[in-house]
N, C-alpha and C positions, 0 to 999 in steps of 0.2 A: 369843705368835705367833698370828696370824690368817692363814689362807689365803683370799685373796679371788679369786673367779672373775669376770673382767671381763664385764660385760653390755653389750648393744648400747647405744650412745650415751654410755657412761661415758668420762670423761677421767681422767687421773691427778690433776688438781686436785680433781675431784669425789670421788674415792676418798680422797684425803688428808683432805678435810673430814669424810668419813664416820667416819674412825677417829682424827682428831685427831693425825695424824702427817704431817709435811711431805712434799710431793711430791718434793722433792730427796732426802730420806732414803729414801723408797720406791724411787726410781729408782736411787739409789746402792747400797742394800742388794741389790737384785735385779740390778744391773748391766744395766739395760735398754738395749738397742741403739737403740731408737727410742721414747723415752718419750712423744712427742707423738702416736704412732699405735699404740694398743693393739689387740690382737686379741680378738675376742669368744671367750670360753672360755679365754683365757690366765690363768695363775695369777700372783698377786703375793703374796709373803710380807710381811706387815706385822709388824714387830718393835715391840712396844709399849714394852718396857723399864719402868722405874718412872715412874709419872706422878703428878702432884699433883692433888688434888681439894679444892675449897673447898666445905665443907658448907653446903647451903642450908637455909632454915627448913623444918622438917617432915621432913627426911631423917634416917634412922637408919643404923647400920652395916649392918643387914640390907638396907635398900633400896639402899644404895650398892653393897654386894657383888653384889646382883642386877643392877644397872645394868652393872657391869663384868664380870660373869660369873666372879667369884672367890669362894671360900669365905670366911666371916667369919674363920676361923682364919688365913687368909693375910693378912687386913687387920691382925690383931693382930701377926703376925710382922713385918710391914713397918712397924708403928708401935708400938714397945715402950712408949712413954709412955702408951698407952691402957690398959695392963695388962689386967685382965679386965673392966673397966667397959664398959658399952654406952652410957654417957652421953656425948653429943657436943653441940656447940653451933654455931649458925650462924656462918660465917666461919672456923671451924677448918680448917686445912690438914692433910690426911693423905696419906700415900703409898699409891698403888694399884699393887700388884705385877702382873707379867704373869699373864695368865689360863692360861698353859701351865705345868703342873707338870712338872719334869724327872723322867725315869723312872729315873735313876741313872747309874752309870758304864758304859762300854762300850769294848771294844777294836775298833779299826777298821783294816782292811787295805785297801790299794789296789794294783793292779798298774800298773806304769809301763813303757813301752818305752824303750830307750836314747835314742831321739831325741825324747823328751818335751820340749816347750818349757820352758825353765828358769823363765820368769816364771809360767807356769801351775803348775809344780811348787812354786814358792815360795809361791803363794797357797793351795795345797792342803795342804801339809805340816802346818800347825797343826791340821788336822782328823783327823790320822792317828796310829795307834799304830805301824803297820808300813808299810813301802814294799817291795813285792815286785817286783824288777826282772826283767823277762821278756825273754829267758831264755837260759841256757846250754844249748845243744843237745848232747846226748850223742852221741858218735860210736861206731861199732861196736867200736872197740878200747878203749873206756873213757876216752878223752880227751874234753875239752870244747872246743867252739868258743868262743873268747874273745868277750867282750862289752865294749863301751865303757861301763862302768858306774861308773867312778870319780867323775865329777861328780855323779851321782845319789846315790851312797853318802855322799859328803861333805856334800851338801845335806841329806840325811835326818838324818845325825848332828848337824849344826849346829842342826837344828830339833827335836832330841830325839826323832826317829823312828827306829825300829829297822829297818835295811835287811835284807831277806831275799833270799838267793840262790835263784833258781828254776832247776831243771833239768827238761828236757823231752825227749821222744822225737820232737821235730819233725824232719822231714827237710829237706834243702836244697830251697828253693823252696816250703816250706809243707806243712802236713798232718802229722798224727801217724802215725808209722810202726810198725805192729803187729809187723812182722818184726824191726825194730831192737829193740823192747822185748823180744821173745822172745830175741834174741841176748844181751842184757844179763842178763835174768832167769834164764837157764839156764846161764850160764858163770861159775863162781866166780872164776876168774882175772881175767876182765874186770871183774867186780864189785869185786875188790880194787883194781884199777887205778883204776876210777872213784871209789871211796871215797877213795883217796889224793889224787886230783885235786880232789875236792870239799873235803876238809879243807884242802888247800894253798890253795885259792881263798878259803875262809872266813877263813883266817888272814891271807893276804897282802892281801886286799881289805878286811879289817875288817868283814865281814858279821856280823850278829847271829845268824842262824840259816838254816835250809834249808827251802825249799818244794819238794816233789816233785810234779810234774805230769806223770804218765805216763798217756796216754789211748789208747783203742782197743786195749787189750791183749787178746790172744786169751783166750777164756774158759778154756782149758786151762792158762793161765799164772796163774790166780787164786792158787793156793797159792804159786807161785814169787814172785809179787809180795809176798804176805804175808811170806814168808821174807826177801826182799830188804829190805823195810821194817824188819823186826825187826833185821836186820844193821846197817842204817844207824843206827837209833836206839841200838842197843847200842854203836856206835862213837862217835856224836856226843854222847850224853848225858853221858858222863864228862868230855868236853871243854867242857861247858857250852853246847852249841848246841841250841836247840829245833828240833823237826822238825814241819813242817806238810805235809799232803797235800791235793791238790785232787781232789774226787770228783764223778763224774757224778750228776745228780739222779735218784735212784731212789725210786719210791713204795713199793717193797717189796723184800724180799731175793730174790724169785723172778723178777723181771723179766728177760727174755732180751734179748740183743743185744750186739754187739761193744763198744758204748760202756759198758755197765753191768756185765756179769757178773763181770769180774775185780776190780771195786772192792768189796771186802769191808768194808762199813760197821762191823760189830762189831770186826773186827781192827784196822782203822785207828783206830777210836775208842779202842781199848785202848792202842795203841802210840804214836800221834802226840800231840803237845802240843795241836794244833788240827787240825780238818779244815775245808776250805773247800768248801761245797756250791755247785756251779756252777748255781745256780737261775736260769738265763736261757737264751736261745736256743730257746724254743718257737717264736717268730717268728725266722727266721734267713734269711740272704741267699739261699739256694737253695730255700727253702720257701715255702709259701703265706702270705698276710698274716695275722699274728697279733700280739698283744701279745708283746713280747720276754720279759717275765717276768710272766705273768698270776698274780695273787696266789692265785687259787683253786687253781692247779696247784702253786705254790710251797708252799702249806700241806699238800698231799698228801705232798710230799717231807719236810717237817718232821714231819708226823704219824708217819712211819716212822722218821726219823732219831733223834728223841728217845727212841725205845723201845730203841735198840741202841747209842747213843753218849751219853756224859754231855753234857747240854745245854750246859754251859759250855765244852765243847771245840768246839762247832759255831760256825762263821762262816757266816752266810747271804749268798749271793751277790746283788749288786745291779748291774744294768747301768747304764752311763752313756752310753747311745746309743739310737738308734732306727733304723728302716728305712723306706724309701720304695719301695712296690711299684707297678708299672704294672698296671692292670686292663683286661680280665679277666686274672687270674693264669693263666699258661701254664707247665706243668711244664717245667723246663729253663731258664727265665729266672731272672734274679737281681735282687734288690732292692739299692738303694743305701743304704749306711750313712750316717747323719748324726748330728750332735750334738743335744742337746736344745734348746739355744739356737737352733741352725740351723733346727730344726723350726718353732719359733715364727716366726722370720724368714721362712721359706718360706710359712707360712700367711698372714702379713701381705701378702707380695708377691702371693700368689694370691687374696687377698681371701676366704680360707676361714675358717669358724668351727670352733673346736676343740670336739670332743665328749668325753664321758668315759664309759667303759664300767665300770659298777659291779661287774660280775662279775670282770672282769680287774683292776679298779682301775688303769686305764691310759687316757691320753688318745690321741685319734686325730683325723684330719681327712681329708677328701677334697678333691681339686682337679683341675683340668684343666690340662695343660701347653700350650705354644704350638702343638703339633701336634694338639691336640684329644683327646689321650689322657687317660683318667681315672687318677688315682693315689689310693692310700691311704697315710697315714703313721701309724705307731704309734711312740710315744716315751715319755719320762718327764717328769713335771712335779712341782710341789710336793705335789699331792694324792697322787700315786702314791708319792712318796718318803716322805711322812708315813705312808701305809698300810703300806709295807714296814718302815719303822723301828719302827712300833708293833707289827708282827707279830713282829719280833725280840724285843721285850719280852714279848709274849704267850707265846712259846715258851721264854722264859728262856735264850736262847742267849747265848754269850759275846761274840759280836761280829758284825760284818758285813764284807763284802769287796766292793770296787767293781772292776768291769772296764769300762774302764780310766780313768785320769785324764787321758788325752791332750787332751780338750776340756773346758774349765772350765765347770762347771754350778753357778753360785752358789746357786741355790735348794736344791740338795741339802745344802749345808753350812749354810745358814740353818736348814733344818728340823732337821738333825742336831744342831746346836748348841742349838736350842731344846728338844730332847727329852733330850739326853744330855750328860754330861761325858766327854770322851775320855781314856782311860787312857794315860799315858806311861810307858815302861819305862826310858828313859835319863835 
């Protein structure tokens, strides 16, 4: 895998000649919406695969390895007939493996909404271990608001992907409800009703396991949440259902705030099969312009998390979206969410050049709309995905989790496939 950043004046044809990969393949792999009009700063993932090389006079395995950026050991592995000899001859044809070495197996979760386009889902599922269907809303009496999840569950299982039931304390109309969480976490009878409904849904809908996503819990309910999680795990574990929890991104155990305090990293790490760290939304719809998931901030969360949670239980969150802010930013205004492919299309239409922030490890660009208003767009590209996925390996976490898969982003899966083999449980 090579990540090429488009320069001024470059065409797809020129880039294809540079790497010896056909322009049709590059366009197809990246699912380019407009291959004849590239954007300066746009990324292209070049998949090399195994190539053939005809040895020229004077060339050695060492010089050939240097040309292609691969170790000599990889050349031997790709050409068993060479054995351990370095003797080659002009005209000999050898295989050249990809220059990207896989980092190993990984578990991959992704969240999907019930209305997810089924074609998008079908293309995404081969890249996943789990599909978390968002979400069953808990009601104050312990019942669950039903979800049209059967088509997604069936599609997931057909693709050997484990479907996960997600329960939340979302209220009608959106937003997490602190008071609702308090009602559930402080009433044992309601909890028993809720548990019964969860188990019934897991069984009747053929779910693989449960993902608990309770957010904005009152700080005083921290221990109540711990006790509830313990109760859920003790009931579901004997039935063979794994339990995952979604946790706010905390850089330390002492951080204050409604979003953070009740999420007890050490307890969740001890009880749950996995925890999903929601390492995104630094840049968010109602906030000032920022990268959605700046890698320097993500690493602060991981620095703390791996000290109190077994690293293989951690799934690092990755956003599959960006935001478009109007400038100058005015508090109380909101940004517009957009997909990563949409962001590049917008840059093309606005004749904007895409920049890359090396601290946040995220792309962005500025443009002016038809009313003369300036905008800034932060999103994700192949470079940022590569940086995030390599960070997962750096911290030895068990997996990654995408929010959400509603908009297909081919480069994310090209980079992921180049770096990892996805674990399948079914």
